[in-house]
BAFI-3210 file (N, C-alpha, C; in Angstrom, 3 decimals, decimal comma, padded with zeros to 6 digits):
// residues 272
n [1|2|3|4|5|6|7|8|9|10|11|12|13|14|15|16|17|18|19|20|21|22|23|24|25|26|27|28|29|30|31|32|33|34|35|36|37|38|39|40|41|42|43|44|45|46|47|48|49|50|51|52|53|54|55|56|57|58|59|60|61|62|63|64|65|66|67|68|69|70|71|72|73|74|75|76|77|78|79|80|81|82|83|84|85|86|87|88|89|90|91|92|93|94|95|96|97|98|99|100|101|102|103|104|105|106|107|108|109|110|111|112|113|114|115|116|117|118|119|120|121|122|123|124|125|126|127|128|129|130|131|132|133|134|135|136|137|138|139|140|141|142|143|144|145|146|147|148|149|150|151|152|153|154|155|156|157|158|159|160|161|162|163|164|165|166|167|168|169|170|171|172|173|174|175|176|177|178|179|180|181|182|183|184|185|186|187|188|189|190|191|192|193|194|195|196|197|198|199|200|201|202|203|204|205|206|207|208|209|210|211|212|213|214|215|216|217|218|219|220|221|222|223|224|225|226|227|228|229|230|231|232|233|234|235|236|237|238|239|240|241|242|243|244|245|246|247|248|249|250|251|252|253|254|255|256|257|258|259|260|261|262|263|264|265|266|267|268|269|270|271|272]
n.u [217,315|217,611|218,930|221,448|220,940|220,616|223,112|224,568|223,433|224,146|227,061|227,575|226,952|228,616|231,440|233,176|235,873|238,714|241,159|244,085|247,226|249,286|250,798|250,501|251,130|252,138|252,053|253,963|253,686|252,755|253,087|252,022|252,320|251,116|253,032|252,430|250,702|249,334|248,615|247,923|248,262|250,455|249,897|249,558|248,714|248,071|247,630|246,222|246,998|245,466|242,777|240,098|240,793|238,743|238,875|237,265|235,267|234,337|234,558|237,946|239,129|241,207|241,689|242,277|244,476|246,045|246,041|247,205|250,478|250,467|251,309|253,355|252,223|252,038|254,369|254,067|252,946|254,750|254,502|254,291|255,121|256,090|256,615|257,689|256,901|256,311|255,808|256,285|255,545|257,675|259,877|261,143|259,228|259,895|262,491|265,183|266,548|264,875|262,996|260,515|258,775|258,620|257,467|255,021|253,712|253,549|252,046|248,794|246,390|243,442|241,138|239,077|237,360|236,468|239,716|240,167|243,063|243,208|243,564|243,336|240,827|242,627|245,024|244,770|245,021|247,312|249,567|250,699|251,804|253,446|255,107|256,824|258,002|256,882|255,739|257,032|256,026|254,060|252,046|251,748|251,322|248,663|247,237|247,952|246,524|244,024|243,413|243,525|241,255|239,225|239,764|238,646|236,090|235,027|235,576|234,100|231,980|233,871|235,491|234,929|235,455|237,941|239,567|238,758|237,805|238,768|237,289|235,211|233,471|230,838|230,683|230,632|231,929|234,148|235,498|235,768|237,397|239,704|240,222|241,428|243,300|244,942|245,430|246,824|249,501|250,430|250,318|250,391|249,133|246,258|244,798|241,865|240,521|237,512|235,975|233,920|231,897|231,269|229,563|226,768|224,063|223,601|226,234|228,153|227,773|228,189|231,070|231,723|230,953|233,045|235,286|235,081|235,729|238,404|239,899|240,527|243,262|244,511|245,674|243,552|242,842|240,539|238,670|235,862|233,157|230,350|229,090|227,422|228,554|231,212|230,453|229,578|231,751|234,081|236,432|238,035|237,555|238,665|238,643|238,881|239,584|239,923|242,374|243,141|243,767|241,155|240,122|240,438|239,518|237,952|235,563|232,547|232,575|233,506|231,060|229,129|229,733|231,667|234,732|235,385|233,804|233,562|233,411|231,059|229,126|229,707|229,357|226,344|225,578|225,561|227,133|229,373]
n.v [008,907|009,653|011,188|010,188|007,762|009,603|010,196|007,938|007,176|009,429|009,225|006,182|006,467|008,450|008,938|007,007|004,605|005,498|004,021|003,895|004,055|005,035|006,522|010,068|012,109|011,923|011,040|010,806|010,102|012,605|014,890|017,938|021,115|024,338|026,129|025,172|023,474|020,831|020,129|018,330|014,433|011,922|011,498|009,575|009,244|008,078|010,072|009,431|009,813|011,714|011,862|012,605|013,663|013,625|015,553|015,233|016,257|016,866|020,999|022,367|020,014|019,749|019,365|020,919|022,196|019,643|020,206|022,599|021,729|020,613|022,354|023,481|026,427|026,485|027,432|030,019|030,786|031,456|030,373|027,640|024,266|020,936|017,925|014,605|012,850|014,478|013,543|014,531|012,779|011,434|012,848|014,547|017,403|019,326|019,164|021,070|022,044|022,671|024,765|026,963|028,393|027,411|024,762|025,676|026,174|023,697|022,548|024,077|026,156|026,465|028,720|029,276|031,734|033,405|034,950|036,909|038,853|042,502|043,239|043,494|041,185|039,568|039,764|038,995|035,773|035,848|036,386|034,726|033,060|034,888|035,599|033,403|032,443|031,072|031,703|032,739|035,324|037,954|036,902|033,636|034,249|035,038|033,014|031,169|032,123|032,388|029,165|028,523|029,776|028,429|025,973|026,442|026,903|029,502|031,192|031,680|033,257|035,437|036,740|039,056|040,573|041,025|043,111|044,245|044,849|041,681|041,508|042,187|040,325|037,791|036,060|033,200|033,269|034,622|032,250|030,741|032,059|031,701|029,497|029,317|031,137|029,303|027,109|027,981|027,756|025,534|023,498|020,155|019,176|020,275|021,780|022,136|024,141|024,371|025,396|026,148|027,036|029,611|030,008|030,523|027,795|027,265|028,287|026,840|024,078|024,361|024,951|022,105|020,369|021,488|020,517|017,479|017,459|018,689|016,643|014,856|015,579|016,785|015,738|016,275|018,049|018,263|019,933|019,681|020,848|020,099|016,419|015,916|017,171|015,732|013,249|013,684|014,607|013,315|010,617|009,111|008,920|010,927|010,974|013,101|013,197|015,468|016,256|013,564|010,962|009,021|007,394|006,433|005,806|004,046|006,531|005,816|003,599|004,936|006,085|004,426|001,993|002,145|001,696|002,539|003,564|006,153|007,583|005,891|007,648|010,539|010,417|010,153|011,439|011,954|013,244|016,282]
n.w [066,014|063,073|062,406|062,139|060,015|058,303|057,641|057,319|054,884|053,445|053,401|052,452|050,022|048,913|048,041|045,695|047,016|046,900|045,646|045,973|047,682|048,758|050,632|051,788|053,364|056,570|060,136|062,893|066,280|067,237|069,130|070,635|072,574|074,165|075,266|078,812|078,285|077,269|074,141|071,975|072,048|071,115|068,670|065,728|062,552|059,195|055,668|052,798|049,357|047,135|047,949|050,462|053,744|056,506|059,730|062,466|065,546|068,821|069,411|070,560|070,371|069,080|066,555|064,529|065,432|064,823|062,194|061,301|061,977|059,893|057,360|058,895|060,587|063,268|063,708|063,860|066,215|069,267|071,777|070,896|070,742|069,107|068,619|068,003|064,402|061,228|057,982|054,516|051,629|052,954|053,000|056,307|057,584|059,533|059,348|060,235|057,989|056,168|053,730|055,000|053,573|051,018|051,534|052,411|049,938|049,036|050,253|050,831|052,274|053,503|055,113|057,888|057,974|054,991|053,468|051,854|049,841|049,948|047,802|043,758|042,118|040,309|041,189|043,703|043,232|041,271|042,982|044,622|042,426|041,386|043,405|043,814|041,632|039,072|036,832|033,926|032,245|031,441|029,759|030,685|033,472|033,258|032,639|034,423|036,189|035,150|034,448|037,143|038,895|036,734|037,712|040,519|040,352|039,737|037,319|035,150|036,648|037,358|035,283|033,598|035,624|037,005|037,569|039,808|043,630|045,303|047,849|047,528|046,425|046,822|049,729|049,820|047,383|047,606|049,346|047,059|045,772|047,160|047,365|044,963|044,956|046,596|045,370|043,143|043,075|042,317|044,613|046,506|048,175|049,789|053,009|054,961|057,061|058,075|056,072|055,464|057,235|057,610|055,551|053,568|053,056|050,071|048,661|050,431|049,537|046,853|047,335|048,424|046,326|044,810|045,897|046,111|043,333|043,638|044,288|042,478|042,232|043,702|047,429|050,115|052,990|055,854|058,273|059,749|061,438|060,733|060,468|058,940|056,614|056,795|055,704|053,399|051,758|052,289|051,966|053,745|057,470|060,800|063,873|066,689|069,945|073,120|072,773|071,494|069,160|068,737|066,493|063,427|059,971|057,138|055,580|055,902|057,734|059,707|060,232|059,975|061,812|064,056|066,183|068,254|071,185|072,378|069,654|068,452|070,300|070,030|067,195|066,929|068,028|071,061|072,756|072,052]
ca.u [218,135|217,188|219,959|222,078|220,435|220,744|224,771|224,841|223,046|225,120|228,465|227,582|227,014|229,621|232,488|234,029|237,069|240,546|242,350|245,777|247,349|250,096|250,402|251,104|251,008|252,717|252,417|253,956|253,723|252,953|252,491|251,698|252,122|251,398|253,665|252,969|249,356|249,503|247,368|247,603|249,057|250,872|249,323|249,906|247,844|248,486|246,443|246,462|247,244|244,251|241,406|239,729|240,354|237,614|239,074|236,160|235,415|234,208|235,564|238,788|239,704|242,702|241,718|242,798|246,064|246,886|245,754|248,115|251,331|250,776|252,057|253,712|251,543|251,887|255,538|254,140|252,684|255,886|255,132|254,040|256,255|255,958|257,882|256,928|257,719|255,368|256,456|255,480|256,286|258,704|260,517|259,999|258,789|260,103|263,751|265,976|266,750|263,356|262,399|259,457|257,964|258,658|256,832|253,794|253,395|252,950|250,601|248,051|245,796|241,886|240,592|237,523|236,517|237,261|240,430|241,050|244,194|242,563|243,772|242,269|240,550|243,546|246,115|244,606|245,688|248,870|250,741|251,381|252,834|254,571|256,684|257,593|258,879|256,422|255,561|258,181|255,964|252,724|250,797|251,951|250,969|247,390|247,259|248,104|245,386|242,339|243,343|243,348|239,708|238,656|239,854|238,052|234,918|234,949|236,220|232,592|231,674|234,510|236,146|234,542|235,890|239,272|240,269|237,552|238,603|238,485|236,884|233,869|232,631|229,846|231,179|231,000|232,590|235,321|236,248|236,487|239,138|240,835|240,757|242,094|244,953|246,035|246,059|247,349|251,104|250,198|250,392|250,362|248,153|245,290|244,172|240,640|239,868|236,041|235,576|232,014|231,387|230,788|228,980|225,521|223,897|223,936|227,677|228,378|227,123|229,049|232,340|231,601|230,802|234,325|236,394|235,035|236,248|239,946|240,753|240,987|244,341|245,202|245,112|242,932|242,561|239,247|238,750|234,787|232,129|229,459|229,068|226,817|229,309|232,703|230,218|229,548|232,920|235,373|237,087|238,432|237,563|239,959|237,739|239,836|238,700|240,435|243,889|243,803|242,782|240,090|240,186|240,859|239,027|236,755|234,078|231,480|232,472|233,275|229,700|228,365|230,265|232,797|235,387|235,295|232,390|233,354|233,468|229,448|228,407|229,921|228,439|225,033|225,068|225,499|228,101|230,101]
ca.v [007,933|009,970|012,012|008,838|007,575|010,233|010,244|006,829|006,789|010,245|008,385|005,482|006,986|009,796|009,217|006,044|004,509|006,000|002,522|004,376|003,223|005,899|007,595|011,385|012,799|011,023|011,899|009,869|010,327|013,952|015,539|019,594|021,765|025,644|026,407|023,652|022,538|019,938|020,130|016,714|013,694|010,886|011,335|008,506|009,356|008,226|010,223|009,032|010,562|012,240|011,727|013,506|013,267|014,527|015,433|015,371|015,726|018,368|022,116|022,003|018,453|019,322|018,595|022,620|022,123|018,821|020,508|023,687|021,344|020,051|023,145|024,490|027,218|026,416|028,296|031,570|030,919|031,809|029,233|026,508|023,627|020,287|016,925|013,631|013,326|014,445|013,533|014,579|012,012|010,589|014,071|015,305|018,707|019,960|019,363|022,538|022,924|022,347|026,278|026,712|029,076|025,846|023,759|026,495|026,172|022,578|022,672|025,051|026,395|027,419|028,958|029,439|032,664|033,485|036,026|037,301|039,685|043,827|043,788|043,062|039,336|038,768|039,776|037,615|034,589|035,753|036,986|033,385|032,397|035,969|035,254|031,647|032,686|030,179|032,264|033,435|036,818|038,247|035,504|033,184|034,466|035,406|031,916|030,758|032,503|031,868|028,226|028,115|030,515|027,378|024,935|027,278|027,373|030,704|031,621|032,351|034,294|036,530|036,911|040,397|041,843|040,716|043,937|044,762|044,191|040,555|041,846|043,027|039,178|037,686|035,096|032,091|033,759|034,972|031,383|029,986|032,664|031,752|028,359|029,287|031,221|028,258|026,073|028,589|027,662|023,698|022,631|019,147|019,004|021,493|021,945|023,378|024,523|025,099|026,579|026,503|027,789|030,938|030,603|029,505|026,074|027,313|028,568|025,359|022,949|024,458|024,147|020,300|020,309|021,723|019,713|016,358|017,549|018,421|015,222|014,066|015,872|016,736|015,404|017,139|017,066|019,174|019,711|020,470|020,628|018,875|015,770|015,416|017,451|015,075|012,347|013,900|014,602|012,314|009,313|009,072|010,047|010,453|011,371|013,317|014,001|015,418|016,100|012,132|010,407|007,617|006,345|006,812|004,642|005,053|007,441|005,060|002,326|005,260|006,519|003,475|000,648|002,625|000,625|002,916|004,153|007,152|007,606|005,916|008,738|011,367|010,460|009,744|012,840|011,911|014,255|017,133]
ca.w [065,071|062,103|061,614|061,711|059,025|056,407|057,485|057,139|053,074|052,590|053,762|051,434|048,770|049,233|046,895|045,644|047,526|046,164|046,437|046,338|049,028|048,752|052,042|051,216|054,794|057,785|061,486|063,781|067,721|067,208|070,426|070,721|073,457|074,159|076,819|079,831|078,398|075,857|072,809|071,095|072,414|070,663|067,023|064,597|061,478|057,725|055,186|051,532|048,224|046,516|048,584|051,009|055,012|057,487|060,494|063,291|066,561|069,534|069,765|071,235|070,575|068,806|065,198|063,583|066,071|064,269|060,684|061,924|061,821|058,106|057,129|060,116|060,740|064,467|063,871|064,340|068,082|070,467|072,853|070,544|070,598|067,845|068,324|066,951|063,092|060,182|056,767|053,502|050,697|052,760|054,048|057,736|057,156|060,616|059,072|060,049|056,980|055,057|053,381|055,550|052,449|049,924|052,587|052,468|048,294|048,846|051,655|050,900|053,288|053,404|056,429|058,149|057,001|053,893|054,056|050,360|050,081|049,711|046,190|042,795|042,203|039,333|042,018|044,690|042,605|040,588|044,202|044,691|041,654|041,077|044,375|043,970|040,343|038,643|035,588|032,435|031,526|031,687|029,630|031,886|034,512|033,193|032,196|035,482|037,202|034,394|034,991|038,964|038,760|036,460|038,739|041,700|039,596|039,791|036,481|034,430|037,456|037,718|033,988|033,539|036,877|037,314|038,073|040,624|044,780|045,911|048,877|047,399|046,382|048,031|050,896|048,777|045,904|048,543|049,770|046,258|045,362|048,377|047,217|043,489|045,594|047,160|044,221|042,032|043,191|042,433|045,595|046,856|049,473|050,719|054,366|055,026|058,238|058,317|055,108|054,971|058,554|057,526|054,646|053,422|052,214|048,490|049,152|051,376|048,294|045,636|047,574|048,345|045,052|044,336|047,280|045,188|041,886|043,641|045,624|041,571|041,531|045,063|048,683|051,048|054,586|055,954|059,321|059,728|062,901|060,451|060,345|057,410|055,174|056,481|055,353|051,874|050,937|052,668|051,822|055,509|058,870|061,865|064,908|067,775|071,481|074,042|071,977|071,134|067,693|068,701|065,670|061,845|058,969|055,813|056,645|056,048|058,671|061,089|060,867|060,631|062,885|064,509|066,760|069,737|072,233|072,136|068,476|068,454|071,339|069,128|065,849|067,347|069,190|072,318|073,215|071,338]
c.u [217,969|218,344|221,419|222,062|220,962|222,697|224,799|224,902|224,141|226,605|228,492|227,812|227,801|230,464|233,213|235,555|237,720|241,328|243,348|246,314|248,969|249,933|251,394|251,572|251,324|253,175|252,549|254,273|253,723|252,500|253,006|251,716|252,423|251,564|253,498|251,633|249,523|248,292|246,701|248,567|249,089|249,961|250,024|248,695|248,598|247,721|246,874|246,421|245,572|242,922|241,119|239,416|239,609|238,517|238,282|235,909|235,146|234,840|236,515|239,789|241,239|243,013|242,556|244,589|247,018|246,695|246,926|249,745|251,765|251,577|253,074|253,030|251,535|253,787|255,118|253,625|254,059|255,892|254,386|254,827|255,744|257,181|256,905|258,106|256,772|256,353|255,540|256,075|257,593|259,655|260,230|260,454|258,807|261,961|264,307|265,892|265,705|263,367|260,906|258,109|257,495|257,538|255,576|252,882|253,240|252,212|250,423|247,008|244,358|241,870|239,035|236,882|237,703|238,287|241,159|241,750|243,308|242,923|242,960|242,146|242,083|244,757|246,178|245,441|247,162|249,832|251,561|252,624|254,209|255,811|257,398|258,381|258,053|255,572|256,473|257,735|254,248|251,436|250,895|251,301|249,548|246,946|246,931|246,881|244,110|242,467|242,892|241,650|239,047|238,239|238,520|236,555|234,442|234,930|234,819|232,198|232,202|235,398|235,832|234,904|236,848|240,171|239,864|238,663|238,230|237,535|235,466|232,834|232,321|230,956|231,647|232,115|234,068|235,755|236,677|237,708|239,832|241,537|241,878|243,274|245,518|246,817|246,496|249,079|251,214|251,235|250,170|249,461|247,354|244,184|242,663|240,258|238,777|235,688|234,682|231,282|230,627|229,708|227,203|224,675|224,181|225,412|228,591|228,538|228,175|230,399|232,543|231,561|232,698|235,465|236,248|235,441|237,801|240,728|241,189|242,620|245,270|244,806|244,592|242,163|241,743|239,263|236,838|234,009|231,019|229,806|228,777|228,116|230,460|231,616|230,170|230,625|234,074|235,274|237,233|238,066|238,512|238,861|239,036|238,792|239,500|241,961|244,290|243,117|242,546|240,112|239,531|240,326|238,184|235,366|232,879|231,504|232,725|231,759|228,839|228,594|231,610|233,187|235,231|233,811|232,827|232,768|231,639|228,971|228,779|228,528|226,692|224,743|224,945|226,177|228,625|229,014]
c.v [008,736|010,303|010,679|008,236|008,062|010,326|009,069|006,816|007,707|009,467|007,243|005,627|008,336|009,992|007,814|005,802|004,834|004,779|002,910|004,352|004,106|006,677|009,224|011,895|011,410|011,223|010,792|010,167|011,720|014,481|017,312|020,049|023,488|026,001|025,176|023,080|021,988|019,545|018,669|015,582|012,415|010,586|010,543|008,713|009,271|008,924|009,722|010,052|010,523|011,566|012,643|012,823|014,111|014,263|015,651|015,551|017,488|019,611|022,063|020,764|018,272|019,177|020,026|022,138|021,005|019,440|021,597|023,096|020,696|021,085|023,892|025,734|027,753|027,052|029,749|031,554|030,342|030,318|027,608|025,521|021,999|019,205|015,441|013,843|013,933|014,593|013,907|014,058|011,479|011,544|014,844|016,897|019,450|020,030|020,472|023,172|023,122|024,291|026,359|027,197|027,957|025,122|024,321|026,749|024,827|022,036|023,727|025,310|027,342|028,330|029,038|030,400|033,231|035,015|036,499|038,784|041,099|044,174|043,174|041,162|038,535|038,670|038,699|036,202|034,193|036,333|035,989|033,106|033,360|035,911|034,212|031,630|031,587|030,582|033,286|034,706|036,822|037,027|034,530|033,094|034,239|034,314|030,585|031,046|032,044|030,486|028,130|028,625|029,034|026,517|025,076|027,282|028,525|031,944|032,736|033,346|035,657|037,145|038,338|041,115|041,427|041,900|044,497|044,118|042,861|040,743|041,667|041,645|039,041|036,504|033,815|032,228|033,909|033,684|030,544|030,848|032,036|030,740|027,735|030,169|030,058|027,184|026,903|028,467|026,220|023,026|021,267|018,460|020,508|021,111|022,653|023,340|025,260|025,651|026,637|026,765|029,009|031,590|029,808|028,296|026,256|027,089|027,138|024,124|023,164|024,176|022,775|019,952|019,786|020,847|018,316|016,235|017,566|017,504|014,664|014,484|016,875|016,392|016,223|016,975|018,371|018,642|020,452|019,685|020,023|017,579|014,976|016,027|016,354|013,654|012,391|014,108|013,770|011,253|008,481|009,749|009,879|011,649|011,546|013,568|014,473|015,551|014,636|011,985|009,248|007,109|006,711|005,811|005,158|005,560|006,358|004,174|003,765|006,230|005,428|002,115|001,125|002,086|000,944|003,492|005,141|007,984|007,348|006,904|009,589|011,331|010,670|010,861|013,356|012,765|014,990|018,077]
c.w [063,369|061,487|061,487|060,830|057,823|056,766|057,180|055,300|052,128|052,364|052,753|050,378|048,186|047,738|046,803|046,147|046,727|046,695|046,371|047,573|049,592|049,818|051,627|052,440|056,125|059,014|062,207|065,115|067,888|068,534|070,194|071,722|073,285|075,337|077,505|079,048|077,088|075,167|072,416|071,925|071,396|069,198|066,646|063,504|060,135|056,853|053,602|050,821|047,308|047,041|049,856|052,449|055,924|058,790|061,910|064,736|067,633|069,397|070,551|071,575|070,102|066,980|064,343|064,209|065,087|062,852|060,586|061,500|060,724|057,570|057,638|060,150|062,388|064,858|064,661|065,387|068,558|071,428|072,699|070,365|070,007|068,403|067,989|065,535|062,418|058,995|055,443|052,168|051,070|054,117|055,313|057,482|058,243|060,599|059,220|058,542|055,899|055,519|053,838|054,111|051,394|050,541|051,902|050,758|048,066|049,395|051,455|052,049|052,884|054,519|056,847|057,789|055,896|053,872|052,628|050,643|049,647|048,468|045,035|042,561|041,596|040,317|043,359|044,221|042,300|041,593|044,176|043,518|041,179|042,130|044,491|042,360|039,561|037,175|034,936|032,090|032,127|031,033|030,148|032,691|034,354|032,510|033,187|036,651|036,654|035,097|036,490|039,361|038,361|037,758|039,962|041,078|039,848|038,408|035,740|035,478|037,575|036,206|033,557|034,426|037,481|037,892|039,650|041,855|045,177|047,186|048,521|046,815|047,524|048,867|050,115|047,697|046,500|048,703|048,363|045,553|046,504|048,045|045,581|043,800|046,149|046,137|042,953|041,897|043,245|043,313|045,611|047,250|049,997|051,845|054,302|056,461|058,163|057,177|054,787|056,274|058,448|056,423|054,637|053,113|051,220|048,304|048,993|050,150|047,495|046,375|048,270|047,524|044,315|045,055|046,579|043,506|042,163|043,792|043,746|041,461|042,835|046,202|049,660|052,123|054,744|057,277|059,664|060,635|062,266|059,842|058,974|056,140|055,124|055,595|053,639|051,211|051,453|052,441|053,541|056,509|059,915|062,935|065,966|069,021|072,336|073,978|071,388|070,056|068,426|067,797|064,356|061,041|058,064|056,370|056,692|057,329|059,916|061,501|060,892|061,752|063,355|065,979|068,400|070,085|071,724|070,854|068,391|069,103|070,091|067,676|066,010|067,934|070,166|073,020|071,721|070,707]
res [m|d|q|m|t|n|t|r|f|d|a|v|t|a|a|p|h|n|h|s|t|h|a|k|v|v|g|q|d|v|n|v|f|y|g|d|k|q|a|l|f|d|i|n|l|s|i|g|e|r|q|v|t|a|l|i|g|p|s|g|c|g|k|s|t|f|l|r|c|l|n|r|m|n|d|t|i|d|i|c|r|v|t|g|k|i|e|l|d|g|g|d|i|y|d|p|s|l|d|v|v|e|l|r|a|r|v|g|m|v|f|q|k|p|n|p|f|p|k|s|i|f|e|n|v|a|y|g|p|r|i|h|g|l|a|s|g|k|a|e|l|e|e|i|v|e|r|s|l|r|k|a|s|l|w|e|e|v|k|d|r|l|a|e|s|g|t|g|l|s|g|g|q|q|q|r|l|c|i|a|r|a|i|a|v|s|p|e|v|i|l|m|d|e|p|c|s|a|l|d|p|i|a|t|a|k|i|e|e|l|i|n|e|l|r|e|n|y|t|i|i|i|v|t|h|s|m|q|q|a|a|r|v|s|q|r|t|a|f|f|h|l|g|v|l|v|e|e|g|p|t|d|e|i|f|t|t|p|k|d|q|r|t|m|d|y|v|t|g|r|f|g]
***
């Protein structure tokens, strides 16, 4: 029960609720199929603007599959089919006329394993703004790179090494570089798929601190296996199990007084 008490303490002391009620992302009756196998069943989830929503649940429960629906990453899998509706600021992101490249600029993604491009630190961050035409010249591009690295709490560590390869950084620095790369194109939403699972505790703490700062300006949706992490960084938590969204609510309530027995069993460590 100790773990539960710690989690409870973390959840309650995490971050104050953001009372903004505007729904940034809304999923309605979302079903996902990989060939004949159904991975998600009738997911209805509304995600508030400028707050952190954690998706938790055992491995294979569908949380990463749902996350990948939000910027249409599942489009890259031939046998994957998505039904239902997902809206970003009221617009259907699966509308056939929608430009997916444009969508992925609005909805950035940070993956489980840091994946910097095999280019310089500067080029890693400059790449997106350059292809999206966000900078009118070299000076403006340099400004975007510096601003993004500052927002990712990396500028001080790399400002004298911008020409060096991004792959030469430590794991935690690489992940912050990937976050800088994601925010360089001024997204509105940042998806994070277990962004700390490959990192040590010190690097993890830095990323968590960063997430708390970033939610001032971005809507963040994070998939995490760590319930302590969900408690520390999120304001709302959604619990998935066997492809079903079991329940969603304020993080402290999900961890202390969940409505569903399956959630209670998961957060107290009885399964998962």
